[in-house]
N, C-alpha and C positions, 0 to 999 in steps of 0.2 A: 286230844282236849285241848281245845283252846280255855286260856285263863280267861274267865269274869271278865279281868281289870282291862285286861286287851283289844274285847270284843266294846268293852264301855268308851275306850280309844277312840276302835273305829268307827262304832257312834256316832262319836263329838264331829271327827275327819266328812266321815260322809254327810251331815249338816251343812256345815261350812263349808266343802263342796257344791253342793247344791246350792246351797243359797248365789255363793259368789259367781254359781253357771246362774243364774237366776238373772243376777241385777246385771252381768257381764253377756248376755243373748240379744243386747239390741245394736250394741257399739262392735261386739267384738264375737261376733257369731261361733270362730275356730275355740275362742281360748272357753268359751260356753263349754259348746260340747265336749271339747278336752275333761273341765271338770268331771262333768258328768260322765264321763267316762272312764274316770280315774277311782270319781265315789263307785261307781259300778263295781270296780275292779277289787276294794277293797272289802265292800261287800260280798265279796266271792268269796274272798280269803279266807277271809274270818267268819264266814259265815254268819252272816247276819244281815237280816232284813231288811230293806229303805220304809221310812217313814214314811205312812199311806198317804199323808196329801203330799209326799211325791213321785211316788211308784207309776201313776198315767200319765207325769209329764215327761217321763223317757222315751223315748223312741226307741223300741227294739230290736229295731233290723241297726239305725245306722249312728244308736244311742245322741241324738246331739239332744239339747233338753226345750223342748215344746212346751211355746208361748203363746196362747193363743190372737193372732192378729198381726202376728210377726211375721213364724216360721211354721204356724200348723193354721188349720183353719177347723171350726166344732162346730158339727151342729145335729139336731136333735131330728131322726127318723123316725114317726109316731105313730107308724102301720110295724115295724121290728121291735117295737118300744125297743130302743137304743139311741144310743148316743157315738158320734162317729168322729175320731179324732182323725185329721188327713197329714200326716209333716211334709212338709211342703219342699222339704230336703233330699227325699226320697221316695217320695209319692207314694208312699206306704199308707195301710187305711188299719186303725182298731177300732171295732169297734165293744163298747160294754154297753149289758144290759139298766135298765132302770127298771123298778117296782113300780105295777102298776096297782092307779087306789082305790 
């Protein structure tokens, strides 16, 4: 069992690494990818979930930080009622459903 104080530190480190990954994605994409990968490893080691706003912004296949217009495309598919995020690094797509009105 992992103590709560270690999980708290892990959460802080994950937030810091993902903020840094977001700021570095334009100038240093490799550094950004490394930060995202480290955050993921910390989360797995200490069994900590990612913050909700960052969860969809990491590619599940190449672990790069996704920023729309820089290294990914985001589009709506109304017929399927989903949002499609496509990573331009590894060409993988992720589909997320959205609620109907």
